[in-house]
C-alpha positions as CSV (number, residue, x, y, z in Angstrom):
1,M,15.4,-4.9,2.3
2,Y,12.4,-2.8,0.8
3,K,12.7,-2.7,-3.0
4,V,10.5,-0.3,-5.1
5,E,9.4,-0.3,-9.0
6,F,9.6,3.8,-9.5
7,K,12.6,5.3,-10.5
8,C,12.3,8.8,-8.8
9,R,12.8,11.7,-11.6
10,K,16.3,13.7,-11.2
11,K,15.1,16.7,-11.7
12,M,13.0,17.8,-8.9
13,S,11.4,21.1,-10.0
14,F,9.5,17.8,-12.8
15,I,7.4,17.4,-9.3
16,R,5.5,20.5,-9.7
17,L,4.2,19.1,-13.0
18,F,3.4,15.7,-12.2
19,K,-0.4,16.2,-11.9
20,Y,0.4,16.6,-15.7
21,L,3.1,14.5,-17.3
22,F,2.8,12.1,-15.2
23,L,-1.0,11.2,-17.2
24,F,0.2,9.5,-19.8
25,S,3.0,7.1,-18.6
26,Q,0.0,6.2,-16.1
27,F,-2.9,5.6,-18.1
28,F,-1.0,4.4,-21.3
29,V,-0.7,0.4,-19.6
30,P,-3.8,0.4,-17.8
31,A,-5.5,1.5,-20.9
32,L,-3.6,-1.3,-22.8
33,L,-4.3,-3.6,-20.2
34,L,-8.4,-2.8,-19.9
35,S,-8.5,-3.1,-23.5
36,V,-7.6,-6.4,-23.7
37,P,-10.2,-9.2,-22.0
38,P,-8.1,-10.8,-19.5
39,T,-7.2,-14.3,-20.4
40,P,-8.0,-17.0,-17.8
41,S,-5.0,-17.8,-15.1
42,I,-4.2,-21.1,-13.4
43,Q,-4.4,-20.2,-9.7
44,P,-1.7,-22.2,-7.6
45,T,-2.9,-23.4,-4.4
46,T,-2.0,-20.3,-1.8
47,D,-2.1,-19.3,1.4
48,W,-2.3,-15.8,0.7
49,T,-5.2,-13.3,1.7
50,P,-7.6,-11.7,-0.9
51,P,-6.8,-8.6,-1.9
52,T,-6.9,-5.7,0.9
53,L,-8.4,-2.2,-0.3
54,L,-5.2,0.5,1.6
55,S,-5.9,4.0,-0.2
56,D,-8.6,6.3,0.7
57,G,-8.5,8.2,-2.5
58,D,-9.7,7.4,-5.6
59,D,-6.1,8.5,-7.5
60,S,-3.2,6.4,-5.7
61,Y,0.4,5.3,-6.9
62,E,4.1,4.7,-6.3
63,P,3.3,2.4,-3.0
64,A,6.1,1.0,-1.4
65,L,6.6,-1.8,1.7
66,S,8.6,-3.0,4.4
67,I,8.4,-5.7,6.7
68,N,10.1,-7.5,10.4
69,A,10.5,-10.5,11.8
70,R,7.7,-9.8,14.5
71,G,5.2,-10.2,11.3
72,E,4.2,-6.2,11.1
73,A,4.4,-4.2,7.9
74,V,3.7,-0.7,7.0
75,A,2.8,0.3,3.3
76,V,3.2,4.0,1.9
77,W,2.0,5.9,-1.5
78,L,1.4,8.4,-2.8
79,N,-2.4,9.6,-2.8
80,R,-3.0,12.5,-5.7
81,T,-6.3,13.0,-5.0
82,N,-5.4,14.7,-1.8
83,N,-3.3,17.0,-3.3
84,L,-0.1,14.8,-4.0
85,S,0.0,13.5,-0.3
86,V,2.2,11.0,1.1
87,D,-0.7,8.1,3.1
88,A,0.4,5.1,5.3
89,S,-1.0,1.9,6.4
90,F,0.4,-0.3,9.2
91,F,-0.2,-3.8,9.6
92,D,0.2,-5.4,13.1
93,G,0.4,-8.9,12.4
94,S,-3.5,-9.2,11.7
95,S,-5.2,-6.2,10.1
96,W,-4.0,-3.1,8.2
97,S,-5.0,0.3,10.0
98,A,-7.3,2.9,8.6
99,C,-5.1,5.0,5.9
100,T,-3.5,7.9,7.4
101,T,-1.8,11.1,5.6
102,I,1.9,11.4,7.1
103,S,2.9,14.6,4.4
104,K,0.8,17.4,5.9
105,D,1.6,20.4,3.3
106,T,4.3,19.1,2.2
107,H,3.0,17.5,-1.3
108,G,5.6,14.4,-2.5
109,T,6.5,11.9,-5.0
110,C,8.6,8.7,-5.2
111,P,7.9,7.9,-1.1
112,K,10.0,5.0,0.6
113,V,10.1,3.3,4.2
114,S,12.0,1.6,6.2
115,L,10.5,-0.9,9.6
116,S,13.0,-2.1,11.8
117,T,12.3,-5.2,13.8
118,E,10.7,-3.9,17.1
119,G,8.5,-1.6,14.7
120,N,9.9,1.5,14.1
121,A,9.0,3.3,11.1
122,V,10.9,5.9,9.0
123,A,9.6,7.2,5.9
124,V,11.0,9.5,3.5
125,W,9.7,11.1,0.0
126,D,10.8,13.4,-2.3
127,G,8.7,16.5,-2.4
128,Y,8.1,20.5,-1.9
129,I,6.7,23.1,-0.5
130,G,6.5,26.5,-1.6
131,N,9.2,27.4,-4.1
132,R,11.2,24.2,-2.6
133,D,12.3,20.9,-3.1
134,A,13.5,18.9,-0.4
135,V,13.8,15.6,1.0
136,F,11.2,14.9,3.8
137,A,10.7,12.6,6.7
138,A,8.5,11.3,9.1
139,I,8.9,8.8,11.8
140,K,6.2,6.0,13.9
141,P,7.8,4.9,17.1
142,A,6.6,1.4,17.6
143,G,3.0,1.0,19.0
144,K,2.5,5.0,18.1
145,E,1.7,7.5,15.6
146,W,3.6,9.0,13.0
147,S,5.4,12.1,13.9
148,D,4.8,15.7,11.7
149,P,7.2,15.1,8.1
150,V,10.8,17.2,8.8
151,M,13.0,18.5,6.4
152,L,16.3,16.6,5.7
153,S,17.8,18.3,2.7
154,S,19.3,21.6,2.4
155,G,19.6,24.0,-0.4
156,P,16.7,24.9,-3.4
157,S,16.8,21.6,-4.5
158,A,17.1,17.6,-3.7
159,G,15.5,14.8,-4.5
160,G,16.2,10.7,-5.6
161,S,16.0,9.9,-1.7
162,S,16.6,6.6,0.1
163,I,16.2,5.3,3.4
164,A,17.2,2.1,5.5
165,H,17.6,0.9,9.5
166,R,21.4,1.1,10.9
167,N,20.0,-0.8,14.0
168,E,16.3,-0.6,16.0
169,T,16.4,2.9,16.3
170,Q,18.7,4.3,14.0
171,A,17.6,4.8,10.3
172,V,19.9,6.7,7.6
173,A,18.4,9.0,4.9
174,G,20.7,9.5,2.2
175,W,19.7,11.8,-1.2
176,V,21.5,13.8,-4.1
177,N,21.6,18.0,-3.7
178,E,21.1,18.6,-7.3
179,H,22.1,22.5,-6.0
180,G,25.3,21.5,-5.9
181,D,25.0,18.2,-7.4
182,T,26.4,16.0,-4.2
183,V,25.6,13.2,-2.2
184,Q,24.3,13.8,1.3
185,I,22.9,12.0,4.8
186,S,21.2,12.8,7.4
187,F,20.8,10.0,10.5
188,I,18.3,9.7,13.5
189,T,20.7,10.3,16.4
190,T,20.2,9.4,20.4
191,D,17.8,12.3,21.1
192,G,15.7,11.0,18.4
193,S,16.4,14.1,16.0
194,W,17.8,14.1,13.0
195,S,21.2,15.1,12.0
196,T,22.8,17.9,9.9
197,C,23.1,17.2,6.2
198,Q,26.5,15.0,5.6
199,T,27.9,14.9,2.2
200,L,29.6,12.0,0.8
201,S,30.5,12.7,-2.0
202,E,32.5,15.3,-4.6
203,A,30.5,17.9,-6.5
204,G,29.3,17.3,-10.3
205,G,29.0,14.6,-12.5
206,H,25.1,14.4,-12.8
207,K,24.4,12.3,-9.6
208,A,21.7,10.1,-9.5
209,H,19.9,6.4,-8.5
210,F,21.4,6.8,-4.9
211,Q,21.0,3.8,-2.8
212,I,21.9,3.1,0.6
213,A,21.7,-0.4,3.2
214,F,23.6,-1.6,6.1
215,D,24.7,-5.4,7.1
216,G,24.0,-7.1,10.2
217,A,27.1,-4.7,11.9
218,G,25.8,-1.6,11.0
219,K,28.6,-1.0,8.4
220,G,26.9,1.6,5.7
221,T,27.4,0.9,1.7
222,A,26.4,3.7,-0.6
223,I,25.7,4.0,-4.5
224,W,25.0,6.7,-7.0
225,E,25.1,6.7,-10.6
226,E,27.2,9.7,-12.5
227,S,25.4,9.9,-15.4
228,A,27.5,12.2,-17.2
229,T,29.8,10.0,-17.2
230,H,28.2,6.8,-17.1
231,Q,30.0,5.5,-14.0
232,V,28.8,3.5,-11.0
233,F,30.4,4.9,-7.3
234,L,31.2,3.6,-3.9
235,S,31.2,4.7,0.0
236,Q,31.5,2.6,3.0
237,S,31.1,3.6,6.5
238,Q,34.6,4.1,8.4
239,D,33.3,4.5,12.2
240,S,30.0,3.7,14.4
241,H,29.4,7.3,14.3
242,L,28.7,7.6,10.3
243,K,30.7,10.4,10.5
244,A,33.4,9.3,8.4
245,W,32.9,7.4,5.3
246,S,35.6,6.1,2.5
247,A,36.4,8.3,-0.1
248,P,34.4,7.3,-3.5
249,R,35.2,4.3,-5.8
250,M,34.2,4.1,-8.8
251,I,33.6,0.4,-9.3
252,S,32.0,-0.4,-12.7
253,G,34.7,-0.5,-14.9
254,S,35.1,0.1,-18.1
255,S,31.3,-0.4,-19.1
256,Q,28.6,2.1,-19.2
257,A,26.5,1.8,-16.4
258,A,23.1,2.7,-15.7
259,N,20.3,2.3,-13.2
260,P,22.8,0.6,-10.2
261,R,21.3,-0.9,-7.7
262,L,22.5,-2.3,-4.0
263,G,21.9,-5.6,-2.1
264,V,23.4,-6.4,1.5
265,S,23.0,-9.1,3.3
266,E,23.6,-9.6,7.4
267,A,26.9,-11.4,7.4
268,G,28.4,-8.2,4.9
269,D,28.2,-9.5,2.0
270,L,27.5,-7.2,-0.7
271,I,26.5,-6.9,-4.5
272,I,25.7,-4.2,-7.0
273,V,24.1,-4.6,-10.7
274,W,23.8,-2.0,-13.3
275,S,22.9,-1.8,-16.8
276,D,25.6,-1.2,-19.8
277,L,23.8,1.2,-21.8
278,A,25.7,0.1,-24.9
279,K,25.2,-3.7,-24.6
280,G,21.9,-3.7,-22.8
281,Q,23.9,-6.3,-20.9
282,V,23.7,-6.9,-16.5
283,Y,26.7,-6.8,-14.9
284,A,27.4,-7.3,-11.3
285,I,30.4,-6.8,-8.7
286,K,29.9,-8.6,-5.3
287,L,31.9,-8.6,-2.1
288,L,31.9,-12.1,-0.8
289,A,33.7,-12.9,2.7
290,G,36.0,-9.7,2.7
291,A,37.0,-10.0,-0.7
292,W,36.1,-8.6,-3.6
293,D,35.1,-9.2,-7.9
294,Q,38.5,-7.7,-9.4
295,T,36.4,-6.6,-12.1
296,P,32.4,-6.6,-12.8
297,V,31.3,-9.4,-14.6
298,G,28.8,-9.5,-17.5
299,L,25.8,-11.6,-16.7
300,P,23.7,-13.6,-19.2
301,L,20.6,-11.2,-18.9
302,Y,19.9,-7.9,-21.0
303,S,17.6,-5.5,-19.2
304,E,17.1,-2.0,-18.3
305,S,16.3,-2.4,-15.0
306,P,18.3,-5.6,-12.7
307,L,17.6,-6.0,-9.2
308,A,19.7,-7.2,-6.7
309,D,20.1,-8.2,-3.0
310,A,22.8,-10.2,-1.0
311,F,22.3,-12.8,1.7
312,P,24.9,-14.3,3.9
313,G,27.2,-16.2,1.7
314,G,24.8,-16.2,-1.7
315,F,23.0,-13.5,-4.2
316,F,20.2,-12.7,-6.1
317,I,19.7,-10.9,-9.1
318,A,15.9,-10.7,-11.0
319,C,15.4,-8.6,-13.9
320,Q,12.8,-7.9,-16.9
321,E,14.2,-8.9,-20.0
322,N,14.5,-6.5,-22.8
323,S,12.2,-6.8,-25.6
324,V,11.4,-5.5,-28.8
325,S,8.0,-4.9,-27.5
326,S,7.1,-1.6,-25.6
327,S,5.0,-3.9,-23.3
328,G,7.5,-5.6,-21.4
329,G,9.2,-8.6,-21.0
330,L,10.1,-12.2,-19.7
331,I,11.1,-12.1,-16.2
332,K,14.1,-13.4,-15.5
333,A,16.4,-14.7,-11.9
334,M,19.5,-16.0,-11.1
335,R,21.1,-16.8,-8.1
336,W,25.3,-17.3,-6.3
337,T,25.2,-19.9,-4.7
338,H,28.4,-23.0,-3.4
339,G,30.8,-20.8,-5.3
340,S,29.3,-19.7,-8.9
341,W,26.4,-18.1,-10.8
342,E,24.0,-20.5,-12.2
343,D,21.8,-20.2,-15.4
344,P,19.4,-17.8,-15.5
345,V,15.9,-19.2,-14.6
346,V,12.3,-17.7,-15.7
347,L,9.6,-17.3,-13.6
348,S,6.1,-15.8,-15.1
349,T,4.5,-17.2,-17.5
350,H,4.1,-15.1,-20.4
351,E,6.3,-13.1,-22.4
352,K,5.0,-9.7,-21.6
353,N,5.6,-8.4,-18.1
354,S,6.1,-5.1,-15.7
355,P,9.8,-4.8,-14.4
356,V,10.0,-7.1,-11.2
357,S,10.1,-6.0,-7.4
358,L,12.9,-8.3,-5.2
359,A,13.3,-8.9,-1.6
360,V,15.4,-11.5,-0.3
361,E,15.4,-13.3,3.7
362,Q,18.6,-13.4,5.4
363,K,17.4,-17.0,7.4
364,N,15.9,-18.7,5.0
365,K,17.9,-17.9,2.0
366,E,15.4,-17.5,0.0
367,A,14.2,-14.2,-2.2
368,L,10.4,-13.0,-3.1
369,H,9.8,-11.6,-6.7
370,G,6.4,-9.9,-8.0
371,W,5.3,-8.3,-11.0
372,T,2.6,-7.8,-13.6
373,N,1.6,-10.2,-16.0
374,Y,1.1,-7.5,-19.1
375,E,-1.4,-10.0,-20.6
376,T,-3.7,-11.1,-18.2
377,G,-3.2,-7.8,-15.8
378,N,-2.2,-9.8,-12.8
379,A,-0.3,-8.9,-9.9
380,C,2.2,-12.0,-9.6
381,A,4.7,-13.2,-6.9
382,A,7.4,-16.0,-7.2
383,R,9.5,-17.6,-3.9
384,Y,13.1,-18.3,-5.1
385,A,15.1,-20.4,-2.5
386,S,19.2,-20.6,-2.6
387,E,18.6,-24.5,-2.9
388,G,16.3,-26.8,-5.3
389,P,14.7,-25.6,-8.3
390,P,12.8,-22.5,-9.0
391,P,8.8,-22.3,-8.6
392,E,6.9,-24.2,-11.3
393,M,4.3,-21.0,-11.6
394,P,3.6,-17.7,-10.3
395,I,1.4,-17.1,-7.4
396,I,-1.4,-15.0,-8.5
397,L,-2.5,-12.1,-6.0
398,S,-4.8,-9.9,-7.4
399,H,-8.3,-10.1,-9.1
400,Q,-8.4,-10.3,-13.0
401,G,-8.3,-6.7,-14.4
402,A,-5.3,-3.9,-14.2
403,N,-3.4,-4.6,-11.5
404,L,0.4,-2.3,-11.4
405,S,3.1,-1.6,-9.7
406,P,3.4,-4.5,-7.4
407,V,6.3,-4.5,-4.7
408,V,7.0,-7.1,-2.7
409,A,8.4,-7.5,0.9
410,L,9.2,-10.5,3.2
411,S,10.9,-11.4,6.8
412,E,11.5,-14.9,8.7
413,T,7.9,-14.3,9.3
414,L,6.0,-12.7,7.0
415,M,5.3,-11.9,3.1
416,G,3.7,-9.2,1.6
417,A,2.9,-7.3,-2.2
418,I,1.2,-3.8,-2.6
419,W,0.2,-2.9,-6.1
420,R,-1.7,-0.3,-7.7
421,H,-5.4,-2.0,-8.4
422,I,-7.6,0.2,-11.4
423,S,-10.8,-0.3,-11.5
424,G,-13.2,1.9,-13.8
425,T,-11.4,5.4,-13.6
426,D,-10.0,4.4,-10.0
427,Q,-6.2,4.1,-9.1
428,L,-6.4,2.2,-5.8
429,I,-3.7,0.8,-3.6
430,E,-4.3,-3.3,-2.4
431,A,-2.6,-5.3,0.1
432,S,-2.3,-9.0,0.2
433,V,0.7,-11.2,3.1
434,T,0.9,-14.8,3.6
435,A,3.3,-16.0,6.4
436,S,6.7,-17.1,6.0
437,K,7.5,-20.4,6.3
438,E,10.1,-21.0,9.2
């Protein structure tokens, strides 16, 4: 399950202003970090590789990462040096490939990527070509080069894309069609082409934060927020051909829901979390062993951007805790195991941290978290197993300085992280990997 930290803007017309409006949000925190001397940190023993430079441009953002059980990885990011191109690099188990541009002339933002067990990669991004905002995709079959990008969406305005593999060869992309205010999907067919757009929702409600995921049997779950009413909706696939989906069901109860996130295990266990706008509290609803919670549960976490993922029989939640400071909060995590939620634990060593990234490995039932320590500028990671105590200290992955937007991924054979490293005026994409414990 891949995870990304950056949230795409709902109205894709803002993409054309990206080069100008994004400057403040991207340089304010880096400037703050660079203005404060780094605090010396204790580095625990680690076999993570030294940071590897992936990008060949000096103005790169929005990294995303996916890892498979063969120990391969694929990374994508936005290259603003090359006119908002989407670039990619592939890790073959020993080294990263040279950076390649996969978006051609489509421009882009918010790239995401999924990698199957056999090494088939699919990337999607929100982009524009001419005067049209659209969702694009490119495919990299195992051992081959990236395909030319294909426009998946129809209509003049679409964005907020998500991607997930259903099986080894079939990936499913989804997005918000903003012209009709609906949620749509497209999937790779048996002949390798993309299917025509399929609508999952009714029109209206100002949809946002779409996400799709699949369990080990290929059953799909899609969620989205309707920001007009602050509610979260869910739809699930009903057949093996992905042609029939359940009618959308509101699952967020009476809370004023925002920023929902979805996690699905191979066994079909499922969790959805969101932030309550009125309280700032994290709420969750789960499907475990085929049974749904009767109502959402308020958890002892307070965050605007909670994340969740599932493993067979249990769940992890992680978040950057709300803080009165505008420069971040504590990184906290919770796990459901042995039939109940355990108390939250603090993973970070300092109080000021970025939003967190979360990935869960199914076989060994452990989570990997990634974040930036704003007080030192380090990209950090912490493993948290479904059994036993939390980690005593996070792993420091990066050089000291400003290292932002870390995204983590893991499988039973490999763990990895990717982040944005600031060196002088350059914005670079770096990565580190290490072997997972069997």
